[in-house]
N, CA, C and O atoms as a GROMACS GRO file, in nm:
protein
  316
    1MET      N    1   2.318   1.094  -2.545
    1MET     CA    2   2.391   1.049  -2.518
    1MET      C    3   2.337   0.986  -2.373
    1MET      O    4   2.287   1.073  -2.301
    2THR      N    5   2.337   0.894  -2.334
    2THR     CA    6   2.313   0.781  -2.222
    2THR      C    7   2.422   0.765  -2.127
    2THR      O    8   2.528   0.818  -2.161
    3ALA      N    9   2.421   0.711  -2.032
    3ALA     CA   10   2.523   0.690  -1.937
    3ALA      C   11   2.530   0.555  -1.986
    3ALA      O   12   2.455   0.484  -2.052
    4PRO      N   13   2.650   0.542  -1.929
    4PRO     CA   14   2.727   0.404  -1.938
    4PRO      C   15   2.645   0.292  -1.857
    4PRO      O   16   2.608   0.319  -1.743
    5GLY      N   17   2.616   0.168  -1.913
    5GLY     CA   18   2.560   0.069  -1.860
    5GLY      C   19   2.407   0.094  -1.850
    5GLY      O   20   2.332   0.007  -1.806
    6ALA      N   21   2.358   0.240  -1.901
    6ALA     CA   22   2.172   0.256  -1.877
    6ALA      C   23   2.111   0.214  -1.987
    6ALA      O   24   2.147   0.236  -2.102
    7ALA      N   25   2.044   0.171  -1.962
    7ALA     CA   26   1.942   0.124  -2.080
    7ALA      C   27   1.871   0.171  -2.146
    7ALA      O   28   1.787   0.242  -2.093
    8PRO      N   29   1.868   0.154  -2.304
    8PRO     CA   30   1.824   0.262  -2.404
    8PRO      C   31   1.705   0.302  -2.373
    8PRO      O   32   1.633   0.235  -2.298
    9PRO      N   33   1.671   0.403  -2.417
    9PRO     CA   34   1.520   0.487  -2.421
    9PRO      C   35   1.448   0.401  -2.476
    9PRO      O   36   1.474   0.338  -2.578
   10ALA      N   37   1.310   0.395  -2.378
   10ALA     CA   38   1.172   0.304  -2.482
   10ALA      C   39   1.149   0.344  -2.584
   10ALA      O   40   1.112   0.460  -2.601
   11THR      N   41   1.164   0.269  -2.666
   11THR     CA   42   1.098   0.288  -2.871
   11THR      C   43   0.950   0.218  -2.876
   11THR      O   44   0.910   0.119  -2.816
   12GLY      N   45   0.893   0.292  -2.956
   12GLY     CA   46   0.804   0.206  -2.984
   12GLY      C   47   0.690   0.157  -2.922
   12GLY      O   48   0.680   0.182  -2.802
   13ARG      N   49   0.590   0.085  -2.982
   13ARG     CA   50   0.481   0.050  -2.922
   13ARG      C   51   0.493  -0.051  -2.782
   13ARG      O   52   0.406  -0.051  -2.694
   14GLY      N   53   0.604  -0.129  -2.778
   14GLY     CA   54   0.595  -0.216  -2.674
   14GLY      C   55   0.668  -0.137  -2.587
   14GLY      O   56   0.644  -0.189  -2.478
   15GLY      N   57   0.747  -0.038  -2.566
   15GLY     CA   58   0.811   0.076  -2.527
   15GLY      C   59   0.731   0.169  -2.436
   15GLY      O   60   0.762   0.215  -2.326
   16VAL      N   61   0.648   0.181  -2.492
   16VAL     CA   62   0.485   0.300  -2.415
   16VAL      C   63   0.398   0.205  -2.342
   16VAL      O   64   0.342   0.246  -2.240
   17LEU      N   65   0.383   0.102  -2.374
   17LEU     CA   66   0.232   0.031  -2.336
   17LEU      C   67   0.356  -0.046  -2.177
   17LEU      O   68   0.290  -0.118  -2.101
   18ALA      N   69   0.463  -0.036  -2.148
   18ALA     CA   70   0.535  -0.136  -2.021
   18ALA      C   71   0.540  -0.012  -1.950
   18ALA      O   72   0.522  -0.024  -1.829
   19HIS      N   73   0.562   0.122  -1.998
   19HIS     CA   74   0.591   0.276  -1.899
   19HIS      C   75   0.453   0.321  -1.865
   19HIS      O   76   0.434   0.402  -1.775
   20LEU      N   77   0.327   0.256  -1.955
   20LEU     CA   78   0.221   0.318  -1.884
   20LEU      C   79   0.191   0.152  -1.779
   20LEU      O   80   0.173   0.184  -1.662
   21ARG      N   81   0.186   0.027  -1.796
   21ARG     CA   82   0.238  -0.049  -1.735
   21ARG      C   83   0.260  -0.028  -1.564
   21ARG      O   84   0.176  -0.027  -1.473
   22ARG      N   85   0.405  -0.012  -1.563
   22ARG     CA   86   0.491   0.100  -1.443
   22ARG      C   87   0.381   0.181  -1.414
   22ARG      O   88   0.341   0.168  -1.298
   23CYS      N   89   0.316   0.266  -1.488
   23CYS     CA   90   0.293   0.409  -1.423
   23CYS      C   91   0.129   0.361  -1.378
   23CYS      O   92   0.084   0.444  -1.300
   24ALA      N   93   0.038   0.256  -1.405
   24ALA     CA   94  -0.070   0.178  -1.351
   24ALA      C   95  -0.049   0.098  -1.210
   24ALA      O   96  -0.124   0.079  -1.114
   25ALA      N   97   0.038   0.074  -1.228
   25ALA     CA   98   0.139  -0.019  -1.115
   25ALA      C   99   0.134   0.090  -0.943
   25ALA      O  100   0.086   0.094  -0.830
   26TRP      N  101   0.220   0.158  -1.036
   26TRP     CA  102   0.261   0.300  -0.920
   26TRP      C  103   0.121   0.364  -0.851
   26TRP      O  104   0.112   0.380  -0.729
   27ILE      N  105   0.060   0.384  -0.903
   27ILE     CA  106  -0.102   0.437  -0.903
   27ILE      C  107  -0.156   0.341  -0.815
   27ILE      O  108  -0.121   0.343  -0.697
   28ARG      N  109  -0.228   0.268  -0.852
   28ARG     CA  110  -0.227   0.159  -0.805
   28ARG      C  111  -0.237   0.119  -0.635
   28ARG      O  112  -0.325   0.099  -0.552
   29TRP      N  113  -0.058   0.120  -0.644
   29TRP     CA  114   0.001   0.121  -0.520
   29TRP      C  115   0.016   0.208  -0.436
   29TRP      O  116   0.043   0.178  -0.319
   30TYR      N  117   0.003   0.331  -0.475
   30TYR     CA  118   0.008   0.467  -0.411
   30TYR      C  119  -0.170   0.504  -0.348
   30TYR      O  120  -0.179   0.569  -0.244
   31VAL      N  121  -0.286   0.464  -0.411
   31VAL     CA  122  -0.445   0.469  -0.401
   31VAL      C  123  -0.440   0.351  -0.254
   31VAL      O  124  -0.504   0.363  -0.149
   32LYS      N  125  -0.373   0.275  -0.278
   32LYS     CA  126  -0.392   0.136  -0.158
   32LYS      C  127  -0.356   0.207  -0.052
   32LYS      O  128  -0.431   0.222   0.043
   33GLU      N  129  -0.199   0.273  -0.060
   33GLU     CA  130  -0.160   0.327   0.086
   33GLU      C  131  -0.217   0.451   0.150
   33GLU      O  132  -0.182   0.499   0.258
   34LEU      N  133  -0.311   0.499   0.065
   34LEU     CA  134  -0.390   0.617   0.104
   34LEU      C  135  -0.465   0.576   0.156
   34LEU      O  136  -0.485   0.600   0.275
   35ASN      N  137  -0.549   0.480   0.070
   35ASN     CA  138  -0.685   0.425   0.207
   35ASN      C  139  -0.664   0.312   0.272
   35ASN      O  140  -0.759   0.237   0.288
   36GLY      N  141  -0.545   0.278   0.320
   36GLY     CA  142  -0.492   0.160   0.407
   36GLY      C  143  -0.524   0.072   0.355
   36GLY      O  144  -0.605   0.014   0.428
   37GLU      N  145  -0.506   0.005   0.239
   37GLU     CA  146  -0.539  -0.114   0.215
   37GLU      C  147  -0.465  -0.223   0.242
   37GLU      O  148  -0.509  -0.335   0.267
   38HIS      N  149  -0.306  -0.177   0.235
   38HIS     CA  150  -0.216  -0.230   0.273
   38HIS      C  151  -0.165  -0.244   0.425
   38HIS      O  152  -0.065  -0.312   0.448
   39ALA      N  153  -0.222  -0.192   0.509
   39ALA     CA  154  -0.210  -0.200   0.640
   39ALA      C  155  -0.208  -0.300   0.692
   39ALA      O  156  -0.111  -0.342   0.755
   40TYR      N  157  -0.388  -0.398   0.665
   40TYR     CA  158  -0.374  -0.534   0.669
   40TYR      C  159  -0.285  -0.638   0.643
   40TYR      O  160  -0.254  -0.728   0.722
   41ALA      N  161  -0.239  -0.620   0.516
   41ALA     CA  162  -0.075  -0.723   0.479
   41ALA      C  163   0.015  -0.658   0.576
   41ALA      O  164   0.062  -0.714   0.676
   42ARG      N  165   0.035  -0.544   0.541
   42ARG     CA  166   0.211  -0.544   0.691
   42ARG      C  167   0.129  -0.629   0.823
   42ARG      O  168   0.184  -0.722   0.882
   43TYR      N  169   0.007  -0.588   0.854
   43TYR     CA  170  -0.009  -0.630   1.027
   43TYR      C  171   0.014  -0.756   1.001
   43TYR      O  172   0.102  -0.807   1.070
   44ALA      N  173  -0.057  -0.846   0.895
   44ALA     CA  174  -0.051  -1.027   0.916
   44ALA      C  175   0.101  -1.101   0.880
   44ALA      O  176   0.137  -1.215   0.908
   45GLU      N  177   0.178  -0.987   0.805
   45GLU     CA  178   0.300  -1.018   0.793
   45GLU      C  179   0.414  -1.016   0.921
   45GLU      O  180   0.518  -1.080   0.940
   46ARG      N  181   0.359  -0.938   0.978
   46ARG     CA  182   0.467  -0.879   1.123
   46ARG      C  183   0.377  -0.979   1.225
   46ARG      O  184   0.447  -1.033   1.311
   47ALA      N  185   0.270  -1.005   1.227
   47ALA     CA  186   0.157  -1.134   1.343
   47ALA      C  187   0.222  -1.219   1.290
   47ALA      O  188   0.225  -1.308   1.375
   48ARG      N  189   0.299  -1.265   1.173
   48ARG     CA  190   0.306  -1.388   1.151
   48ARG      C  191   0.461  -1.440   1.158
   48ARG      O  192   0.508  -1.553   1.156
   49ALA      N  193   0.528  -1.295   1.170
   49ALA     CA  194   0.719  -1.323   1.184
   49ALA      C  195   0.721  -1.347   1.327
   49ALA      O  196   0.814  -1.418   1.368
   50SER      N  197   0.610  -1.287   1.439
   50SER     CA  198   0.631  -1.264   1.581
   50SER      C  199   0.566  -1.407   1.602
   50SER      O  200   0.571  -1.432   1.723
   51GLY      N  201   0.521  -1.487   1.547
   51GLY     CA  202   0.451  -1.609   1.596
   51GLY      C  203   0.320  -1.600   1.688
   51GLY      O  204   0.278  -1.688   1.763
   52GLU      N  205   0.260  -1.465   1.664
   52GLU     CA  206   0.107  -1.415   1.685
   52GLU      C  207  -0.001  -1.478   1.652
   52GLU      O  208   0.039  -1.558   1.568
   53PRO      N  209  -0.093  -1.490   1.661
   53PRO     CA  210  -0.256  -1.520   1.598
   53PRO      C  211  -0.252  -1.393   1.495
   53PRO      O  212  -0.202  -1.284   1.524
   54VAL      N  213  -0.310  -1.423   1.376
   54VAL     CA  214  -0.331  -1.342   1.308
   54VAL      C  215  -0.457  -1.326   1.281
   54VAL      O  216  -0.521  -1.413   1.223
   55LEU      N  217  -0.527  -1.172   1.333
   55LEU     CA  218  -0.694  -1.146   1.357
   55LEU      C  219  -0.761  -1.171   1.195
   55LEU      O  220  -0.689  -1.141   1.100
   56SER      N  221  -0.868  -1.214   1.176
   56SER     CA  222  -0.930  -1.168   1.077
   56SER      C  223  -0.938  -1.042   1.003
   56SER      O  224  -0.891  -0.957   1.078
   57ARG      N  225  -0.976  -0.982   0.884
   57ARG     CA  226  -0.955  -0.882   0.818
   57ARG      C  227  -1.072  -0.802   0.917
   57ARG      O  228  -1.049  -0.705   0.989
   58ARG      N  229  -1.177  -0.857   0.902
   58ARG     CA  230  -1.306  -0.821   0.958
   58ARG      C  231  -1.240  -0.763   1.111
   58ARG      O  232  -1.280  -0.650   1.139
   59GLY      N  233  -1.156  -0.818   1.201
   59GLY     CA  234  -1.147  -0.857   1.328
   59GLY      C  235  -1.000  -0.674   1.326
   59GLY      O  236  -0.970  -0.571   1.386
   60PHE      N  237  -0.979  -0.726   1.252
   60PHE     CA  238  -0.808  -0.611   1.228
   60PHE      C  239  -0.930  -0.480   1.185
   60PHE      O  240  -0.943  -0.401   1.278
   61GLU      N  241  -0.992  -0.457   1.098
   61GLU     CA  242  -1.064  -0.317   1.066
   61GLU      C  243  -1.104  -0.287   1.212
   61GLU      O  244  -1.036  -0.202   1.268
   62ARG      N  245  -1.205  -0.344   1.280
   62ARG     CA  246  -1.291  -0.334   1.414
   62ARG      C  247  -1.175  -0.301   1.515
   62ARG      O  248  -1.201  -0.209   1.593
   63ARG      N  249  -1.055  -0.359   1.528
   63ARG     CA  250  -0.955  -0.325   1.581
   63ARG      C  251  -0.907  -0.204   1.606
   63ARG      O  252  -0.874  -0.159   1.716
   64ARG      N  253  -0.902  -0.135   1.465
   64ARG     CA  254  -0.864  -0.043   1.406
   64ARG      C  255  -0.932   0.118   1.406
   64ARG      O  256  -0.890   0.232   1.424
   65VAL      N  257  -1.031   0.067   1.382
   65VAL     CA  258  -1.181   0.161   1.422
   65VAL      C  259  -1.164   0.163   1.598
   65VAL      O  260  -1.128   0.257   1.668
   66ASP      N  261  -1.182   0.101   1.616
   66ASP     CA  262  -1.164   0.114   1.764
   66ASP      C  263  -1.066   0.193   1.835
   66ASP      O  264  -1.090   0.295   1.899
   67ARG      N  265  -0.973   0.148   1.822
   67ARG     CA  266  -0.822   0.232   1.849
   67ARG      C  267  -0.877   0.367   1.797
   67ARG      O  268  -0.916   0.446   1.882
   68ARG      N  269  -0.886   0.403   1.664
   68ARG     CA  270  -0.912   0.529   1.615
   68ARG      C  271  -1.000   0.615   1.686
   68ARG      O  272  -0.980   0.737   1.682
   69ASP      N  273  -1.105   0.562   1.760
   69ASP     CA  274  -1.258   0.652   1.764
   69ASP      C  275  -1.170   0.673   1.911
   69ASP      O  276  -1.132   0.790   1.921
   70GLY      N  277  -1.129   0.585   2.030
   70GLY     CA  278  -1.090   0.558   2.136
   70GLY      C  279  -0.962   0.718   2.163
   70GLY      O  280  -0.917   0.756   2.271
   71ASP      N  281  -0.942   0.760   2.065
   71ASP     CA  282  -0.806   0.846   2.092
   71ASP      C  283  -0.849   0.973   2.014
   71ASP      O  284  -0.857   0.970   1.891
   72PRO      N  285  -0.883   1.104   2.098
   72PRO     CA  286  -0.978   1.194   2.038
   72PRO      C  287  -0.841   1.267   1.920
   72PRO      O  288  -0.864   1.305   1.805
   73ARG      N  289  -0.733   1.270   1.974
   73ARG     CA  290  -0.635   1.329   1.849
   73ARG      C  291  -0.640   1.214   1.722
   73ARG      O  292  -0.566   1.237   1.626
   74GLU      N  293  -0.710   1.115   1.720
   74GLU     CA  294  -0.694   1.033   1.570
   74GLU      C  295  -0.820   1.054   1.507
   74GLU      O  296  -0.835   1.030   1.387
   75SER      N  297  -0.914   1.098   1.578
   75SER     CA  298  -1.068   1.089   1.563
   75SER      C  299  -1.095   1.253   1.459
   75SER      O  300  -1.065   1.365   1.501
   76GLY      N  301  -1.127   1.240   1.389
   76GLY     CA  302  -1.189   1.352   1.310
   76GLY      C  303  -1.262   1.425   1.368
   76GLY      O  304  -1.236   1.544   1.385
   77ARG      N  305  -1.433   1.331   1.437
   77ARG     CA  306  -1.526   1.374   1.490
   77ARG      C  307  -1.494   1.462   1.609
   77ARG      O  308  -1.393   1.452   1.679
   78CYS      N  309  -1.575   1.535   1.621
   78CYS     CA  310  -1.607   1.618   1.727
   78CYS      C  311  -1.628   1.616   1.851
   78CYS      O  312  -1.583   1.687   1.941
   79CYS      N  313  -1.720   1.504   1.853
   79CYS     CA  314  -1.809   1.466   1.961
   79CYS      C  315  -1.842   1.298   1.937
   79CYS      O  316  -1.915   1.238   2.016
   0.00000   0.00000   0.00000
């Protein structure tokens, strides 16, 4: 028995494919979050909202790496 207002369980090939697509989309989102791919999109959105000029992707990554290398707590290197 399903809860009132709940969608019926997915049956058939279409339901399985839709479920697989949702899983693949979630995995893709998760991997992009882990490797920092979404960081530039979030930065650009905030910069546009505040009226600041938006750095190029290359400039953003360079600034990000410089900031990380300048802070010994962020760097994974010992030297």
